C-alpha positions, -999 to 999 in steps of 0.1 A, spaced: -45 166 -692 -25 165 -658 -55 175 -640 -76 143 -654 -46 121 -647 -44 133 -610 -81 129 -607 -77 93 -618 -51 86 -594 -72 99 -564 -103 79 -578 -79 45 -581 -66 53 -545 -97 58 -528 -116 31 -548 -86 6 -536 -86 19 -501 -124 15 -497 -128 -16 -517 -155 -39 -500 -169 -14 -480 -205 -19 -490 -203 -56 -474 -196 -38 -440 -229 -16 -442 -257 -25 -420 -291 -9 -426 -314 -5 -396 -349 -5 -409 -366 -2 -374 -368 38 -376 -392 56 -399 -362 64 -420 -336 36 -424 -302 44 -406 -270 30 -421 -243 19 -400 -207 11 -411 -190 -20 -393 -157 -7 -391 -141 -37 -372 -154 -61 -399 -141 -40 -426 -105 -36 -410 -106 -73 -400 -114 -85 -433 -84 -67 -450 -61 -76 -419 -55 -38 -413 -69 -34 -377 -36 -21 -365 -35 6 -396 -37 38 -378 -41 58 -409 -70 39 -421 -87 40 -389 -84 76 -389 -98 79 -422 -128 57 -412 -135 77 -381 -138 111 -400 -166 131 -409 -158 128 -446 -161 90 -446 -194 92 -426 -208 113 -453 -195 89 -478 -214 61 -462 -246 83 -457 -243 93 -497 -234 59 -511 -250 37 -484 -286 33 -497 -289 -1 -515 -310 11 -544 -288 40 -557 -274 47 -594 -239 35 -598 -212 59 -609 -176 54 -619 -161 51 -583 -183 20 -581 -172 6 -614 -135 11 -605 -137 -5 -571 -159 -33 -582 -137 -44 -612 -103 -40 -592 -87 -18 -620 
């Protein structure tokens, strides 16, 4: 049971941390394959966190780049992370 509780806490933490990230995705369709870019300044600005060193480093990391490329396409199936981050649980 403790493992599930820890997973739930991490899910909630990252859902809160990245809440609203989809509003800052820009899809560039001039290439044969669409390119998804994350507008970091807009994301930090809308949350008044432009000086938050931790969040800036997280957003600059390879893990977040993978997160954006995996979850960025507009017509993908939603999952538990989407539900938690959308409903602000």
